[in-house]
N, C-alpha and C positions, 0 to 999 in steps of 0.2 A: 676301176680297181677299186678292190676293196682286200682290203690286208687284216689277218689278225694275229696282233703280236699278242703272245703266254708265255711270258717266262720265270724262271726261278728266278729268287732273290741270289746275290752273285753275294754267298755272305763274307763282310767287311768288306765290301766296296759297293756295290747296285743293288740300290730297292726291287721289287720288281718293277712297281710301278716306275721306278725311273729309268730302265730298260725298255721299256715302252713308249719313253718320250725319247729317248737318244733314236731308238727304230724308226718314229715316226718321221722325226728329223730328217734323219738317213735316205728312208724309203723317199719324200718327194725332193729329194737332191737328186736325185735320178730321175724317176717315175714322172715326175709334175707334180699332176693333182691327185691324185688318186684317196679315196676312204680306209683314213688307218684308224681302229678297237684297238687299243690296251688296255688290257686284263689285265690288273693284275694276279696272283696264283700265288697260289702254297701247297706243301702236300698233305698238311694235315698237323705240321710241324711247327717249329716257328717260324713267324712268321700270317701263321690262319685265321685269327683275330680281327690282325688290324685289314688284311683283304677280303674278307667279308665284311667288316665294316666298309670298307669302301665301295665295293659293289653290291651290297642288298640298301646304302644308304642309310647303314647303321649310327649310334653312337655307342662310345662309350662308357664302359661305368664302372666305380672305384668301390674295391670292398677290403676290409683290412680287415685280415682273416691271421693264423696263424703258420708260418714256416716250415718244413719240415724237423727243427727242432725246439718247436713252440714258443720260439719268438714270433710278436708279434709284428706287424708288416702291409704295405699297404700296396693290392696289387690291383690291376684294369682286367677286366673281360666286355666280351663285345656282344650289342644290345640292338635287336633290329624285327621290330615287326612279333613280338609275341617270341619270337627264336632268341637263343643267347648261346654261344662260342663262345665254351671256355679252354684254356689252356692248362694245362695238369699241373705243368711244370711252371706258371709264373707265380702258385702256392707252395707244391708241393717237389720242387724244380732240384736237379743235381748242381746246377753254379750257385744256387741259395746255402748251400754250405762248404763255408771254411775248408779246405783242402784238409786238415790238420785232422778235423774231430768226422768227415766224412764216419760211417760206418752201420750200416742198413737195421743193424739190432734194434738205436736207438730213432729213429729216423718212422714220420706217420703221413701219412695221406690227410689226415684231419684238414687238412687247408683246403683243399679241392672241395672238400665237404662243407665247408663254410660258403664257399662259391657257388656252388648247387645251392643254399640255404638264400644265399645273397641275389638268385638268379629268380629263384621261387617268391620273394617279397619283392622282386620287380613288376613280376603279374609273366613268368615266361613261364610257356607250359611244354615247348619243342628248344629239348636241350642236344646240344651238338659239342662235346670231349674231347680234344683231344688228347695223348695221354703217351706222351712222345717224353723224354728226356727228367724221367721222375729217379728221385734219390731215396726210394724209398726200396724197404722190402715185406710190407707190413701186410701184404693179398688182403690189402685195398679195404683194412677197419677199420682205419682212422678214419677217413673220407665219413663214411656207414654209422659212424660216432657220434660225429657233427650235425648227422641229416637220420641220427634218433632209434640206431640200433641200440643196444648193447652185448657183449662177446661175457661170458661170465665163462670163468676157472671153477674146478670141481667142486670150491665149498664156495661157488655163489658169486660172490667179489667182482664186483665190473672190473672189464683189462678199459687198457687209457686205447689198445689199440696201435702199438709200435712192433715192430717186426722183429724184440724179444718175446713176447705176448701169443706170437702164434703156436707155439707149444704150449701153452697153457690152455688155451682154449678149448669147453664142455658144452659150452650150450649156446645158439643164438638167438637173444629173444629180440623179434622186430615189432614185438604189440607197440611202439612207442612212435613205430620209424613213420616219420613227415606225412599228412594223411595228404596232400597235395600232389603228392610225388606216384600216386598210386592214378591221377588222370596228368601226367606228364610225362610225355614220347622220351626215350634216350637215345643214339645215336652216341657210340662211341667210335671214332678218328685212329683208325689201327692198322700199322701194316705188317705187326710180326704175326706169323699164325701159331708161338709157340706155347704149350699148355702148362697146368699151374706146376706141376713137378716134374722134377727126372730129371735124362741129362739135357732135353733142351726147355728144362721151366723153367719159370722165375728166379733163378737161385741160382745155378747151374751155371744159366749164361748171360746174366748180364747183374747180380749183385758185386765182382768181383770187382769193378770197372765205380759200384759207389763205399766203397772201400772197407768189401769184407777178404781176410786172410780168411784160410782154410778152416782153418778150426770153426771164423764164423757163420763160414762158407754149410758145413755140415751141420750146427743147430739150425739154420737158419731152416734147411732143405727141411729137417729132421719134423721142426717146426712147421712147416705150410706144407708135412703129409697128414698130417695132425689135424691141420685146419682145413683137407681136403676132405678128411672120412668124416668130419663135421659135419660141414657144411653136407656129404652123399648123405648121411644118416641122416638130417632132416630135414634134406629138400629132394631128397632125392636123386641129386644131381653132379654129377662125375666129370666133376675142372679139366680133369685130364682128357676129357674128349670137346673142348672147349679150343676150338680152333682162336686163338690172339685173350688166352686166360689166361698168360704169365706178360702181357704184359702191364711193362712200371709195379714193377715187383707183385704181380697180381691185381690189379688195381679193375681190371678190364672183368677177371674171373666175378669179381665182388659188384661192377656193375650190370654185368651181363645175366648174372644170376638173384639177388637185389630187387633191383631195378626193372627187369628186366630191357633190358638196354639189346639195340642189336647194333653189330660189330661191323664197320664197312672201315672200304679204302677209304685212305683221309680223302684222297687226288679224284678219285668219284664223287665223294660226297662232296667236294667242296665243286668244282662240274659242275654236279647238278642242282648245288645253289645260287651258282651265278649263271643256269641257264646259258652254257658256257656251246652245245648243240642249237639252241636257235639265232646264238652268236655267228656261228658258220656257216649262215643260209646266206645265198652269192657271193663268199671267199672265193679268194683267188689263191693263196695262200699264207699261207701262217708257218711265225715264227717262233720258238721257242728256246730254252736254251736251261741253263745251270752256271754254277763255275766250277765242275769240274765232271765229264761226261764219262763213266765208266760201270762195270758191270754190274752197280747197285741200282743205275739209274733205271732201270727197268725191273727194277722191284716196288716199287709201288709211288713212282717219284714220278714230279712234275713231266718232264719232258716224255712218258711214258704215257701219259693219261690221255697226252695233251691230243699229241699223236696218234693215238689209236682211235679218238674220237675223229680227226680229218681222216683218217683214212679210210672207217668207213666210209667216211662223203665222198669222198676221192679226190682232196683237195691235197693238195701237197704242202708238207712243211720242211721248213730246213731248219737244223739246230746253231745257234749261235752260240759257246760258251769258252769259259775261260780255260780252257786247258782238256783236251784228251786222254783219260787212261786203260789201260787192258776193260777187254767187254764194251769202246763206247760200242765198238760197229755191230753191238744185239738191236741196238734202236733203229734199224736199219731194216727190220724186222717187223719193230711197232709200227716204220709206217713214215719214219724221220726219208728223208729223201736225200739232202746232202748236208753234212755237220763239218761243222769251222773254227776255230780255235783262233781266240787270243796271244795266245803263247804259242811261236814260231822259231821259227829260228834269225827273225827280225827282230821280233817280242820277247823278253824274258817274263816269268811272272812276277819276278821282283816290282816291275816298270811295268804290269798287266797290272797291277793294285794298289801302282805309286802313281798312277794316272788314268786311270781305270776309265771314268768317264771317258777321256779323249780317243782312248786305245779303240774303246767297244763301237766310240761313233764311227771313226774311220774301217774298222772290221766292216759295220753294216753297210759301210759303199761301198766297201767292197767285192761284201756277197751281191747286195743290191744287183749290184754295177755287173754280175757272173750272169746273175739271174737276165736280167733284160735284155744280156745277148744272148744268151743261150736262146730267148723269144725270139729272137730276131729273126 
């Protein structure tokens, strides 16, 4: 019997790798001798670097870069065989900015550009950049500024590339963009489809959570529209027609337009990199899960991606989750056979979080026991 375990992390309690270890222990208790393959997995968000380092036998690189407020910090990213996996949130994430200082007029993605430079210095020519969790709304100007691009105002003065500079951009000069980027492939891991501007664009969808008040929102949107128009005039590309251009405060647009990046689903990219389809060969069942399954689980998350792959191969999928919320049943359409929850009439959320390993292990034993009975 071959079992594949591929769960997302349970935020604040269990890592993806630890869920696989506990599932292996539970499966062998119930089924006896069986082949158990644990697949640490992420969907392009938090933990993606760790997962791919583990899956690809990579290593962690350390770089000194600037955070969203231009303070120097040390962050890490993953390298594996000429590939680099970067989480932009490591350098330009919202959690790096104290709540009292959050203002997307002043934040920049400069540090993300520095991470890209460091990866190039390490010889990487295949970059995967996860762009969730940003503190920024600078259109990606900061990132490109670090890479050698120049954003100039109407008087020819160079702009630093933070949110308030969007309205001042008049000319974009790529003459000094790092030449190594011309033979570097860039893949953006992004699961939002927002355009750059408008009601569903970067500013009005995301900037409020980054500290923007109503007045700031208007300033940023007007600036972003100016930035969009300059790009359209200079490069003939309308960023409002690019799905995901508005991700990470417009970083999606900059990477797509200036670095010719491909925009891909995070979970699909991760599954491809780790060779998940090959791992499914001969599998009898798959177990996946996450901390809370709900309607968001079918919007490019781990459970959906894993279930769709297994469904295509006719392999049953079981979901063991921390809790089940509204819309969790949508996962059945993706190929999940049954959903199980750690939280029930006997176990509260607090208990499940406090005693996560014990509660998870015993729930796994109950799940496998039911599967065994059903197959008898």
